[in-house]
Structure formats: structure tokens, C-alpha cells
N, C-alpha and C positions, 0 to 999 in steps of 0.2 A: 144739800148737806143736812144731815139729821141734827136735831137739837142736842143729841148726846155726843156728837163728834167734837173732839177738841181741836181748837185752832192753834197751830204752832206759832204763828206770827203774832207778835205783840205790838200794840200801838202805844207809842210814847208821846207825851205832849211836847210841844215846841219848847216850853219853859224847861222841862226836864232835860231835853237834848242840849239846850243852850247852857244849862248849869253844868252838865257833864263836860261839854266842850271847854267851858271856862276853867274848870278844875284841871283838866289835862293840860291846857295851854299854859296855865300858871305854874305847872310843874308839881302840883299837889299830889298827883298820882299819874301813873302811866295809863294808856288806854286799856291795857290788859287788867290792871288793878281796878279800873272803873267797871269793866265787864264783870269781874268777880264780885265787887262790893255791891253793885246794884242788880246783879242777876240778869245781865243783858246776854241773851243767848247767842246771837249771831257772831261769828268770829270777826267779821269785818264791819259790824254795825257801827261801832264807835268811830272807826276810821272814816266811814262814809259821812258821819255827822261832822267830823273834823273838816273834811274837804268841803262839805256843803255850808256849814255854819261857822267855821273857824275864821280867824283873822286872815286876810288875804295880802299880807305884807311881803 
């Protein structure tokens, strides 16, 4: 990969993921609103975070 090539995948910190998951689970915003507000590009990224890091009740 050349240094001028752009990487389309972004890396998000665990703290950021947990903060987004917490806001969605508290009902402060929907997962789609979180995607728009924070510029998260993948359509299912927040859903994956919810499954992986969300409450398991």
C-alpha cells in the first residue's frame, strides 16, 4: 500500500465504542443517530458494537 493511499476503515478506541453503546442503550439516541453524530461510516458498525459490548440481559 502506498503512503498516498487512503484507508477506508477507521479504528475507534474501546472507550469511544463503550460511550456510544452506553448512549444508545440509555435511549439518548438511536444507533443511526449515533452514526450520523459521530461520523461512523459502516452501516452496521454500531450494531456490532452493541452486540459485542452491550448489556447482555
